[in-house]
Each structure stands twice: as structure tokens, then as C-alpha cells.
C-alpha positions as CSV (number, residue, x, y, z in Angstrom):
1,X,-2.2,-50.4,-57.0
2,X,-4.5,-53.4,-56.3
3,X,-5.2,-54.5,-52.8
4,X,-2.7,-57.1,-51.9
5,X,-0.7,-58.7,-49.1
6,X,3.1,-58.2,-49.8
7,X,5.9,-60.1,-47.9
8,X,9.7,-60.1,-47.9
9,X,12.1,-62.0,-45.6
10,X,15.4,-60.5,-44.5
11,X,17.8,-62.1,-41.9
12,X,15.1,-64.4,-40.5
13,X,12.5,-61.7,-40.3
14,X,9.4,-61.8,-42.6
15,X,7.6,-58.6,-43.0
16,X,3.8,-58.8,-44.1
17,X,2.5,-55.6,-45.5
18,X,-1.2,-54.9,-45.8
19,X,-1.5,-52.7,-49.0
20,X,-4.8,-51.2,-50.2
21,X,-4.0,-47.4,-50.6
22,X,-7.4,-46.4,-51.9
23,X,-9.0,-47.5,-48.6
24,X,-6.4,-47.0,-45.9
25,X,-5.3,-50.6,-46.2
26,X,-8.7,-52.0,-45.4
27,X,-8.9,-55.8,-45.8
28,X,-10.4,-57.1,-48.9
29,X,-12.0,-60.6,-48.9
30,X,-9.1,-61.7,-51.0
31,X,-6.6,-60.4,-48.5
32,X,-8.4,-62.2,-45.6
33,X,-8.3,-65.4,-47.6
34,X,-4.7,-65.1,-48.5
35,X,-3.3,-64.4,-45.1
36,X,-3.7,-68.0,-43.5
37,X,-2.0,-69.6,-46.5
38,X,0.8,-67.1,-46.5
39,X,1.3,-67.6,-42.7
40,X,1.4,-71.4,-43.2
41,X,4.2,-71.1,-45.8
42,X,6.3,-68.8,-43.4
43,X,5.6,-71.3,-40.5
44,X,7.1,-74.1,-42.5
45,X,10.1,-72.1,-43.6
46,X,13.1,-72.7,-41.1
47,X,14.7,-69.4,-42.4
48,X,11.8,-67.3,-40.9
49,X,12.2,-66.8,-37.1
50,X,10.0,-63.7,-36.6
51,X,7.0,-62.1,-38.4
52,X,6.3,-58.4,-38.5
53,X,2.8,-57.3,-39.7
54,X,2.4,-53.7,-40.9
55,X,0.5,-51.4,-43.3
56,X,1.8,-49.7,-46.3
57,X,2.2,-45.9,-46.2
58,X,1.0,-44.0,-43.2
59,X,-1.6,-46.3,-41.8
60,X,-1.9,-49.9,-40.5
61,X,-5.4,-51.1,-41.5
62,X,-8.7,-49.2,-41.3
63,X,-10.8,-52.4,-41.0
64,X,-12.5,-54.5,-43.6
65,X,-13.6,-53.5,-47.1
66,X,-17.1,-54.8,-47.2
67,X,-17.5,-53.8,-50.9
68,X,-15.1,-56.6,-51.9
69,X,-17.3,-59.4,-50.7
70,X,-19.0,-61.5,-53.2
71,X,-22.0,-64.0,-53.0
72,X,-22.7,-65.3,-49.6
73,X,-19.3,-64.7,-48.1
74,X,-19.4,-64.0,-44.4
75,X,-16.9,-61.1,-43.6
76,X,-16.7,-62.2,-39.9
77,X,-15.8,-65.8,-40.7
78,X,-13.0,-64.6,-43.1
79,X,-11.6,-62.3,-40.6
80,X,-11.8,-64.8,-37.7
81,X,-10.0,-67.4,-39.9
82,X,-7.1,-64.9,-40.7
83,X,-7.0,-63.8,-37.0
84,X,-6.7,-67.4,-35.7
85,X,-4.0,-68.3,-38.2
86,X,-2.1,-65.3,-37.0
87,X,-2.6,-66.2,-33.3
88,X,-1.5,-69.7,-33.9
89,X,1.6,-68.9,-35.8
90,X,4.4,-70.7,-33.9
91,X,7.0,-68.0,-34.0
92,X,7.0,-64.5,-32.5
93,X,4.7,-62.0,-34.3
94,X,4.9,-58.1,-33.9
95,X,2.4,-55.6,-35.2
96,X,4.2,-52.4,-36.3
97,X,1.4,-49.7,-36.3
98,X,1.0,-46.2,-37.8
99,X,-2.1,-44.2,-38.3
100,X,-5.4,-46.0,-38.2
101,X,-5.7,-49.4,-36.5
102,X,-9.4,-50.0,-36.5
103,X,-11.9,-52.8,-36.8
104,X,-10.3,-55.7,-38.6
105,X,-7.0,-53.9,-38.1
106,X,-7.3,-54.0,-34.4
107,X,-8.4,-57.6,-34.7
108,X,-5.2,-58.5,-36.4
109,X,-3.0,-56.4,-34.2
110,X,-4.5,-58.2,-31.1
111,X,-3.8,-61.6,-32.6
112,X,0.0,-60.7,-32.9
113,X,2.3,-61.4,-29.9
114,X,3.5,-57.9,-29.5
115,X,2.4,-54.4,-30.9
116,X,4.8,-51.4,-31.4
117,X,3.1,-48.2,-32.4
118,X,4.1,-44.7,-33.6
119,X,2.8,-41.6,-31.8
120,X,-0.3,-40.3,-33.5
121,X,-1.7,-43.9,-34.1
122,X,-5.5,-44.4,-33.4
123,X,-7.2,-47.6,-32.2
124,X,-10.9,-48.6,-32.3
125,X,-13.1,-51.7,-32.3
126,X,-16.3,-50.5,-34.1
127,X,-19.0,-53.1,-34.5
128,X,-21.4,-51.1,-32.4
129,X,-21.6,-48.5,-35.1
130,X,-23.0,-51.1,-37.4
131,X,-25.0,-53.3,-35.1
132,X,-22.6,-56.2,-35.6
133,X,-21.9,-58.8,-32.8
134,X,-18.2,-58.9,-32.4
135,X,-17.0,-62.6,-32.6
136,X,-16.7,-64.4,-29.2
137,X,-13.2,-65.6,-30.0
138,X,-12.0,-62.0,-30.9
139,X,-13.8,-60.6,-27.7
140,X,-12.0,-63.1,-25.4
141,X,-8.6,-62.4,-27.1
142,X,-9.1,-58.7,-26.6
143,X,-10.2,-59.1,-23.0
144,X,-7.2,-61.3,-22.1
145,X,-5.0,-58.7,-23.6
146,X,-6.4,-55.4,-22.1
147,X,-8.9,-56.6,-19.4
148,X,-12.7,-56.7,-19.4
149,X,-13.2,-53.0,-18.5
150,X,-11.1,-51.6,-21.5
151,X,-12.7,-54.1,-23.8
152,X,-16.1,-53.0,-22.8
153,X,-15.1,-49.4,-23.3
154,X,-14.1,-50.1,-26.9
155,X,-16.9,-52.3,-27.8
156,X,-19.6,-50.4,-26.1
157,X,-18.7,-47.1,-27.4
158,X,-16.9,-47.9,-30.7
159,X,-14.8,-44.6,-30.0
160,X,-11.3,-44.4,-31.1
161,X,-8.5,-44.1,-28.6
162,X,-5.1,-42.5,-29.0
163,X,-1.8,-44.4,-28.7
164,X,-1.0,-43.1,-25.4
165,X,-4.1,-44.6,-24.0
166,X,-3.6,-47.8,-25.9
167,X,-0.2,-48.0,-24.2
168,X,-1.7,-47.4,-20.7
169,X,-4.4,-50.1,-21.1
170,X,-1.9,-52.7,-22.6
171,X,-3.0,-52.7,-26.3
172,X,0.5,-51.4,-27.2
173,X,3.7,-52.6,-25.8
174,X,6.0,-49.8,-26.9
175,X,5.1,-46.3,-28.2
176,X,7.7,-44.7,-30.5
177,X,8.3,-41.2,-31.6
178,X,7.5,-40.3,-35.2
179,X,10.4,-41.6,-37.5
180,X,11.5,-44.2,-34.9
181,X,9.1,-47.1,-35.5
182,X,11.1,-48.8,-38.3
183,X,14.4,-48.6,-36.6
184,X,13.1,-49.9,-33.3
185,X,11.1,-52.9,-34.9
186,X,14.2,-53.8,-36.9
187,X,16.5,-53.7,-33.8
188,X,14.0,-55.6,-31.6
189,X,13.3,-58.3,-34.2
190,X,17.0,-58.9,-34.7
191,X,17.0,-59.7,-30.9
192,X,14.1,-62.0,-31.3
193,X,15.6,-63.8,-34.2
194,X,18.9,-64.5,-32.2
195,X,17.1,-66.0,-29.3
196,X,16.0,-69.7,-28.7
197,X,12.9,-70.6,-30.6
198,X,12.4,-73.4,-28.2
199,X,11.9,-71.0,-25.3
200,X,9.8,-68.6,-27.5
201,X,7.5,-71.5,-28.7
202,X,7.0,-72.9,-25.3
203,X,6.3,-69.5,-23.8
204,X,3.8,-68.6,-26.5
205,X,1.9,-71.8,-25.7
206,X,1.9,-71.4,-22.1
207,X,0.9,-67.7,-22.1
208,X,-1.9,-68.7,-24.7
209,X,-3.5,-70.9,-21.9
210,X,-2.1,-74.3,-22.7
211,X,-0.3,-75.5,-19.5
212,X,-0.7,-79.3,-19.8
213,X,2.4,-80.0,-21.9
214,X,5.3,-79.6,-19.6
215,X,6.5,-83.1,-20.4
216,X,6.3,-82.3,-24.2
217,X,8.5,-79.2,-23.8
218,X,10.9,-81.0,-21.5
219,X,11.4,-83.7,-24.2
220,X,11.8,-81.1,-26.8
221,X,14.6,-79.4,-24.7
222,X,16.4,-82.6,-23.9
223,X,16.5,-83.5,-27.7
224,X,17.4,-80.1,-29.1
225,X,20.7,-79.4,-27.6
226,X,19.8,-75.6,-27.2
227,X,20.2,-75.7,-23.3
228,X,23.8,-77.1,-23.7
229,X,24.4,-74.6,-26.5
230,X,23.2,-71.6,-24.4
231,X,25.2,-72.5,-21.4
232,X,28.4,-73.0,-23.5
233,X,27.9,-69.8,-25.3
234,X,27.5,-68.0,-22.0
235,X,30.7,-69.5,-20.6
236,X,32.6,-68.9,-23.8
237,X,31.2,-65.3,-24.0
238,X,30.0,-65.7,-27.5
239,X,26.6,-65.5,-29.2
240,X,24.6,-68.9,-29.0
241,X,23.8,-70.8,-32.2
242,X,20.5,-72.4,-31.3
243,X,19.3,-75.3,-33.5
244,X,15.7,-76.1,-32.6
245,X,13.3,-74.6,-35.1
246,X,9.6,-74.0,-34.9
247,X,8.2,-75.0,-38.2
248,X,4.6,-75.6,-37.3
249,X,2.2,-75.4,-34.4
250,X,3.2,-78.5,-32.4
């Protein structure tokens, strides 16, 4: 099977699957280029409320397939563009990780809002093995996620860490027994899809470091009707039907 990005949408949850079986789902240049455009389409689709990023088979992503580059293509520029598109996606994103999550795979996982992993997964950021300078934006994102010390450990050593250590340092949010990852991801994303996108979008922006738009989000809340619906649903003991939809980065 050729290297490709596959996607499907079920009940508001879009699943993006990295598929390159011959190289443990390493990202080809075409896959890096395709990801921002695919994400833009999902961001504009009001039926999509959550995105799950995962890998085909028993691994997440083993990095970048350097052999796929042509001409003067810069692999770092392609990876950073895809990473930034994922980080800027206006709806919740979750990486579902099995097996190797290394190099460009860790770069994509760190750009997601949340990361759930299966026991036995391995994580690494390996540019020190190749004498490559890891991009500044990617380094800052990783440090914001797991702290400077853990970031230095990964970048200085290029060593792989196991899923238990990844959980301890904050690179993983939940660690699941073998065979439980898909079930837990499906259950949790159903919860996310039922919640207020208004709340989620504002929280995503604020936790991302932009804290100067209280007035904007207050205006969105007033005009959305979501607060009134949430209160009414609580009082009536029913599930809320929120109407505000994030269709692009505001």
C-alpha cells in the first residue's frame, strides 16, 4: 500500500490515520504537504467536532521518510508547516498512540491537544543522532508541554523513553492497557463531541498563550445561546444541544 493519509468521520469525530506500512508510518513529503489542506477542510466542516490522529497497524509514526524528498524540499519546513496546522486546528485534537512515536511522530503528537497511549509505546525526539537543529517552534512547544528539563533530556540524548516515563513527564495524558486504547479513545471523544465547542475553543486559545481576547469570547458567548442552553439542560436534566460551532481559527 502506498504511503497516505486516510480519514473518516463518524458521529462528529474525524479520524486521521498515518499509513506507510513499509516504514512504520514515517511521513513522506506528500503526507506532510497533505496534512494542512486536510485539516483546513475538517476545520470548515461543522459536522466535525473532534479530530483523532493515529497510525495504521501497530505503530504511530517512526519519523520522516527522508528518501521521499525531491529537489530542494526542506524536510523541517514541511514538518513544521504540518505541525503548526495541527496546533492551530480550532477543535479538540487527540493523538492515539501505539508502538513508535519518534521524531516527526513526536512532533505531530505534541501538536495535538491530548495524547492517549497504549502500554508498550516508545517516544523519542532524535535530531541529535543526525546533527540536526530541532526547530525553535517545535522545541518551545515541547518545553511548554513537558518542561525544560525533560525536553533537554530528549533532545540532548535522542534516547527513546517508554510510555510509563512519558506519562510521568506529561508527554502522555492517559496510558491504557493493550487492547483498550481504541475503546477509551472512542468513549472520550464522544464526551468531547457532546461538550460546548465555545468553551473548548476559548480554552484552547487561552492555554495556547493568547489571553488578550476576553471581550471577543464574551461577545461570542452572548451571541451563541450556549450558556442559556447549558443552564436549561441542567435544570431540565437532559443533554444540552449546543449550537456554536468552531469552523476556523478565529
